[in-house]
Backbone as a ProteinNet text record, in pm:
[ID]
protein_1_A
[PRIMARY]
MEKFLENILAAEKKIHTADHLVYVTFPLIKDKRLLLKITQEIKNAATNCISSILQHEYLYKRINLYKDPKLNFKIFIKKCVPKYQITKEEVNLILELFDFMEKHKKSPFEFIKDDKIVILSNGLEPKTLTFEKTKEFLIIVKSILRKTHETFKKNF
[TERTIARY]
86.4	2.4	101.3	29	120.9	125.4	248.7	306.5	163.2	135.9	55.7	-114.7	-142.4	-284.4	-267.6	-144.5	-112.8	-133.5	-44.3	-99.1	-247.2	-294.8	-424.4	-498.7	-491.9	-585.4	-533.2	-406.1	-378.3	-448.8	-440.6	-486.5	-615.6	-733.8	-833.4	-853.5	-812.8	-824.9	-805.3	-664.7	-648.1	-732.8	-826.3	-910.6	-1017.7	-1094.5	-1190.6	-1160.9	-1083.6	-984.5	-1049.8	-955	-991.8	-1118.3	-1185.7	-1305.3	-1395.3	-1395.2	-1466.4	-1439	-1287.9	-1229.4	-1296.2	-1299	-1379	-1501.8	-1614.1	-1738.5	-1791.4	-1735	-1764.2	-1725.2	-1593.6	-1519.7	-1472.7	-1448.4	-1420	-1540.3	-1663.6	-1782.4	-1846	-1781.6	-1800.4	-1704	-1595.7	-1428.7	-1456.3	-1433.3	-1386.5	-1285.2	-1184.1	-1020.7	-970.5	-918.4	-855.4	-740.4	-676.8	-533.2	-560.9	-688.7	-723.2	-726.3	-727.5	-725.7	-607.1	-442.6	-331.3	-324.7	-388.7	-366.9	-461.4	-557.1	-673.8	-577.3	-513	-440.1	-318.3	-306.2	-137.8	-215.4	-319	-401.1	-423	-504.4	-547.9	-377.2	-239.1	-161.3	-84.6	-142	-43	-125.2	-275	-378.7	-337.8	-294.5	-250.9	-127.5	-55.4	109.8	82.4	-16.4	-27.6	-89.6	-167.9	-239.8	-156.1	-60.5	31.2	94.4	177.6	245.7	211.3	72.1	-17.1	21.7	-29.2	-28.3	109.1	216.8	310.7	376.5	348.9	379.7	295.5	164.7	72.1	149.2	196.5	232.5	346.4	432.4	601.5	582.6	478.6	451.3	457.6	371.8	334	433.9	544.2	629.7	604.8	497.1	518.3	590.7	645.3	719.2	859.1	926.5	1058.5	1058.2	1110.9	1088.6	1215.9	1233.4	1385.7	1380.3	1470.5	1504	1477.2	1486.5	1446.1	1284.2	1218.3	1072.1	1050.8	1122.1	1087.1	1042.2	1172	1144.3	1035.5	1034.9	903	792.6	749.6	628.2	666	717.4	717.8	679.6	718	668.5	505.5	464.2	342.4	256.7	322.1	271.1	253.9	361.8	365	318.6	322.4	230.9	177.4	140.6	26.5	-123.2	-98.6	-212.6	-310.1	-261.5	-357.7	-397.6	-353.6	-413	-509.3	-496.6	-589.6	-680.9	-692.5	-759	-818.8	-666.2	-630.7	-634.3	-681.7	-732.7	-598.5	-607.3	-467.1	-548	-610.5	-626.8	-638.2	-689	-662.5	-498.3	-433.1	-253.5	-232.1	-246.4	-226.7	-278	-402.9	-440.5	-355.8	-296	-216.1	-91.7	-25.8	86.5	55.9	-59.4	-54.1	-87.9	-123.2	-122.1	-4.1	126.6	244.8	269.9	297.1	385.3	366.6	208.9	162	261.5	207.4	262.9	389.8	515.5	629.2	641.5	565	582.4	579.5	472.3	426.5	550.4	584.8	703.4	820	838.2	971.8	957.2	822.6	772.3	831.4	881.4	918.2	820.1	727.4	629.1	471.8	369.3	255	144.5	-0.2	-76.5	-201.5	-304.3	-465.1	-516.1	-550.6	-601.8	-756.7	-866.2	-1022.5	-1037.7	-1099.3	-1089.4	-996.7	-854.5	-778.4	-621.3	-537.9	-448	-341.6	-246.6	-141	10.9	67.9	211.4	288.7	411.4	533.2	612.6	674.3	795	923.2	1078.3	1169.7	1143.7	1124.3	1130.1	981.4	914.1	754.5	656.9	673.3	590	476	320.4	240.6	156.4	146.3	67.3	-81	-167.9	-308	-373.7	-430.6	-521.1	-645	-766.8	-884.1	-947.6	-1072.7	-1129.7	-1183.2	-1249.7	-1293.7	-1184.4	-1064.4	-938.2	-911.5	-921.2	-922.3	-1017.3	-1153.7	-1251	-1224.2	-1150.5	-1129.3	-1014.1	-924.4	-809.6	-821.4	-944.5	-1003.5	-1119.7	-1164.2	-1246.8	-1157.5	-1104.4	-984.9	-891.8	-848.5	-799.2	-936.3	-1015.7	-1113.2	-1142	-1136.6	-1154.9	-1081.3	-913.6	-813	-827.3	-867.4	-882.9	-959.2	-1092.5	-1195.3	-1149.3	-1084.6	-1044	-933.9	-887.4	-737.4	-811.8	-921.4	-1009.7	-1040	-1088.2	-1168.8	-1066.8	-983.3	-823.1	-780.5	-791.3	-741.6	-815	-955.9	-1055.9	-1073.3	-1050.2	-1019.2	-913.7	-810.5	-691.2	-717.9	-789.6	-805.7	-922.9
-122	12.8	120.4	219.1	358.9	416.1	499.4	511.3	619.7	738.7	821.4	783.6	667.6	584.6	551.7	480	422.2	531	646.5	788	841.5	840.3	893.6	841.6	637.2	553.3	584.8	566.3	635.3	772.5	850	983.7	958.7	908.9	853	770.5	635.8	591.1	689.1	756.1	847.6	989.9	1018.1	1136.7	1035.1	944.8	867.7	802.5	784	728	912.4	981.8	1124	1206	1167.3	1206.8	1114.7	975.5	908.8	970.8	985.7	1029.9	1180.8	1244.2	1363.4	1394.4	1325.1	1333.8	1218.4	1114.4	966.5	968.7	943.4	931	1025.1	1148.8	1245.3	1345.9	1294.3	1390.6	1243.8	1155.3	1016.5	1024.9	1026.7	1045.7	1159.4	1285.9	1429.6	1442	1338.6	1421.7	1456.8	1568.2	1664.4	1631.3	1533.4	1479.1	1404.8	1371.7	1295.9	1395.6	1497.9	1587.4	1620.6	1584.2	1577.1	1483.7	1348	1210.5	1239.9	1353	1361.2	1427.8	1513.7	1635.5	1587.8	1455.4	1429.5	1322.4	1283.2	1201.3	1275.2	1422	1464.5	1547.8	1575.8	1607.6	1491.1	1366.1	1250.3	1247	1278.6	1266.1	1374	1489	1592.8	1582.6	1479.3	1477.4	1384.9	1302.4	1175.1	1249.4	1373.2	1374.8	1486.7	1540.8	1635.6	1551.2	1438.8	1336.1	1262.7	1241	1198.9	1305.9	1398.1	1529.7	1550.6	1537.8	1568.3	1426.9	1323.5	1196	1223.2	1225.7	1208	1336.8	1431.8	1533.1	1510.7	1434.7	1394.1	1291.8	1202.1	1087.9	1112	1234.7	1283.1	1415.6	1384.4	1488.6	1640	1675	1775.8	1930.9	1833.6	1875.1	1742.3	1815.5	1778.3	1764.3	1666.8	1632.7	1592.8	1619.1	1664.2	1582.9	1568.3	1495.5	1578.6	1715.3	1804.2	1819.8	1784	1806.8	1941.9	2025.3	2210.6	2226.1	2177	2229.4	2172.4	2035.3	1982	2068.3	2074.7	2179.7	2300.6	2358.9	2511.2	2473.9	2372.4	2319.8	2316.5	2197.1	2182.3	2324.4	2432.7	2538.3	2625.9	2640.8	2703	2634.9	2520	2442	2352.6	2330.4	2245.5	2304.4	2406	2464.7	2495.7	2604	2637	2527.8	2435.9	2325.9	2280.2	2260.6	2142.7	2259.2	2374.3	2452.3	2496.8	2450.6	2454	2641.6	2676.7	2841.4	2857.5	2992.9	3049.3	2999.5	3002.9	2966.3	2846.1	2739.9	2605.8	2590.1	2627.4	2623.9	2705.7	2792.6	2867.2	2803.8	2736	2627.6	2497.5	2481.8	2344.9	2399.1	2450.9	2550.8	2573.1	2616.2	2624.3	2464.6	2408.9	2273.7	2168.6	2182.2	2145.2	2217	2327.1	2457.8	2404.5	2354.4	2316.4	2184	2110	1984.6	1947.1	2050.7	2055.8	2115.8	2193.6	2312.2	2170.2	2116.1	1991.9	1867.9	1837.8	1758.6	1795.9	1919.5	1984.3	2060.7	2042.4	2101.6	2036.3	2118.5	2044.9	2047.7	2105	2120.6	2150	2046.1	2083.6	2078	2154.5	2088	2142.8	2107.6	2123.9	2260.2	2368.8	2455.2	2489.1	2499.5	2525.2	2401.9	2467.1	2364.3	2343.6	2366.7	2422.9	2301.2	2275.3	2201.6	2316.1	2353	2435.4	2403.6	2418.7	2349.9	2481.8	2445.3	2556	2574.4	2642.8	2592.9	2658.8	2619.8	2650	2801.9	2886.1	3020.7	3073.2	2935.1	2975.4	3027.8	2999.9	3062.9	2998.9	3025.4	2952.3	2907	2791.4	2740.8	2644.3	2741.5	2667.7	2559	2442.9	2357.4	2340.2	2413.1	2344.5	2255.3	2216.6	2121.5	2144.8	2311.6	2380.1	2383.4	2428.8	2387	2276.4	2154.1	2060.4	2023.2	2073.2	2063.6	2109.5	2220.8	2342.2	2300	2203	2096.6	2022.1	1956.5	1823.9	1861.6	1949.9	1990.4	2080.2	2127.3	2168	2048.4	1927.6	1830.5	1775.9	1726.2	1678.9	1730.9	1888.6	1945.9	1947.2	1904.2	1922.7	1769.7	1687.2	1518.5	1516.4	1598.7	1614.1	1685.3	1778.5	1825.4	1741.3	1682.1	1553.3	1482	1404.3	1333.2	1360.7	1491.9	1552.1	1587.3	1625.4	1645.5	1528.2	1397.7	1275.5	1246	1261.7	1168.7	1302.4	1413.9	1455.6	1432.2	1335.4	1334.6	1201.4	1096.6	956.7	977.6
10.9	-8.3	-0.4	-67	-73.9	68.1	99.1	189.1	247.6	131.5	177.6	251.2	167.9	233	354.1	415.1	509.5	634.7	590.9	687.2	686.2	555.8	608.8	684.6	624.7	720.8	894.7	920.5	1057.3	1111.1	1042.1	1093.5	1113.6	1016.4	1058.2	1170.5	1212.7	1338.1	1438.1	1468.2	1568.7	1596.3	1453.7	1503	1537.6	1509.5	1536.7	1711.2	1735.8	1883.2	1979.8	1947.9	2002.8	1971.7	1898.2	1896.8	2005.1	2019.5	2147.8	2253.6	2253.8	2427.1	2448.7	2346.8	2372.1	2408	2300.3	2329.6	2411.3	2436.2	2517.9	2642.6	2639.6	2756.3	2867.5	2798.1	2877.7	2955.2	2907.7	2984.9	3103.6	3068	3201.9	3303.9	3240.7	3367.2	3407.8	3338.4	3364.3	3413.3	3372.3	3424.5	3338.2	3367.5	3318.3	3235.9	3308.1	3244.1	3132.8	3097.6	2933.5	2835.1	2896.7	2793.6	2717	2794.5	2739.6	2656.7	2689	2593.2	2461.1	2491.7	2358.4	2265.8	2313.8	2254	2175	2243.3	2138.9	2039.6	2041.8	1963.5	1821.9	1881.4	1774.7	1695.5	1754.5	1696.4	1620.8	1655.4	1596.8	1443.5	1466.5	1368	1227.3	1322.6	1246.6	1154.8	1207.3	1176.7	1043.8	1096.9	976.5	877.4	895.8	757.2	649.2	735.5	682.4	611.7	661.6	609.6	467.3	488.1	400.9	287	286.4	190.5	108.4	229.8	142.1	14.3	114.2	46.5	-76.1	-97	-222.1	-344.8	-279.2	-357.9	-407	-330.3	-397.7	-476.8	-463.3	-554.5	-689.7	-703.7	-851.7	-872.7	-799.8	-830.2	-810.4	-755.8	-748.8	-654.3	-579.2	-424.2	-403	-340.4	-331.4	-128.8	-123.6	68.6	76	218.7	289	412.4	458.5	596	722.2	683.3	795	812.2	927.7	915.9	933.6	974.1	958.3	801.9	749.9	599.4	513.3	546.2	513.1	541.4	658.4	703.9	628.4	590.3	486.8	344.8	321.5	188.5	177.9	290.8	294.6	290.3	400.9	412.6	280.1	211.4	76.9	-43.4	-64.6	-204.4	-176.3	-27.3	-16.6	39.1	119	154.4	95.8	-56.9	-116	-180.1	-236	-320.8	-249.9	-119.1	-17	2.9	-9.9	24.1	211.5	253.7	394	419.9	584.1	581.5	639.4	669.6	720.6	879.7	920.2	1101.8	1133.9	1002.7	1028.5	1035.1	972.4	994.1	1128.2	1175.5	1266.4	1411.9	1379.6	1470.3	1490.7	1378.1	1378	1441	1408.3	1457.2	1641.2	1662.8	1804.4	1853.2	1798.8	1862	1851.5	1796.5	1755.9	1895.5	1921	1988.4	2149.4	2145.5	2270.3	2305.9	2252.9	2253.6	2269.9	2194.9	2233.7	2359.5	2444.7	2519.5	2658	2617.4	2718.8	2715.1	2631.5	2617.3	2684.5	2688.3	2723.2	2893.5	2933.3	3023.9	3171.9	3272.8	3403.5	3514.3	3477	3574.6	3494.7	3553.1	3528.3	3601.1	3617	3708.5	3644.2	3751.4	3664.5	3800.5	3696.5	3791	3736.7	3789.8	3768.1	3647.8	3543.9	3441	3313.8	3356.7	3274.3	3321.1	3213.1	3230.8	3222.1	3334.6	3311.1	3305.9	3190.9	3135.1	3187	3265.9	3275.4	3188.9	3161.6	3071.8	3174.5	3118.9	3204.8	3253.1	3167.5	3214.2	3289.3	3375.3	3440.1	3311.7	3211.2	3097.2	3117.4	3146.6	3120.6	2985.2	3008.6	2854.5	2907.3	2859.6	2951.7	2831.4	2844.3	2765.9	2820	2741.9	2824.2	2748.5	2801.3	2716.1	2583.6	2553.4	2438.2	2323.6	2382.7	2330.1	2263	2298.1	2283.9	2158.1	2204	2075.4	1954.6	1958.1	1862.6	1746.8	1842.7	1772.6	1701	1740.8	1707.8	1544.7	1588.4	1475.4	1357	1349.7	1247.5	1187.7	1291.3	1224.2	1148.9	1179.1	1103.2	976	958.1	870.4	799.2	803.6	712.2	655	792.2	679.3	551.2	600.4	507.3	351.1	359.2	258	205.3	277.3	217.1	144.3	167.1	123.3	-19	-27.8	-145	-220.5	-203.7	-292.4	-357.7	-222.9	-352.2	-415.8	-401.7	-461.3	-604.3	-616.8	-742	-845.3	-781.4	-834.2	-895	-868.6	-893.2	-973.6
[MASK]
++++++++++++++++++++++++++++++++++++++++++++++++++++++++++++++++++++++++++++++++++++++++++++++++++++++++++++++++++++++++++++++++++++++++++++++++++++++++++++

């Protein structure tokens, strides 16, 4: 199976998992730490979507890919975003999602306050995650997946 199809299937599975966690599991359990797991699944789905798009475009020789993921992401923004009709708002939210998860990974300290997860960086700069923000990330990634499907269908 083509690599781009494997990635799109992985993205669908991760989105399905995150969707179930957001709309079924979280309302029952109400454990705020679950938001980090959900957000990680959403980030993985976004990464799979972006990889699928890049591999699809590379397969049809529309772009070149490199070993540097940051360079590949710049190519995604410059060449793929317009073609797949991904909006600036969607790109900004994906960047925010990636930034949050990167800060979470490097964070020496995190805690729950009210209905938020607060992550502190080494400089004690707070970054917060709410249930509403998690749902917003999920909706954006679902939208990008749908647009990816639509564009792939046009090409076949």
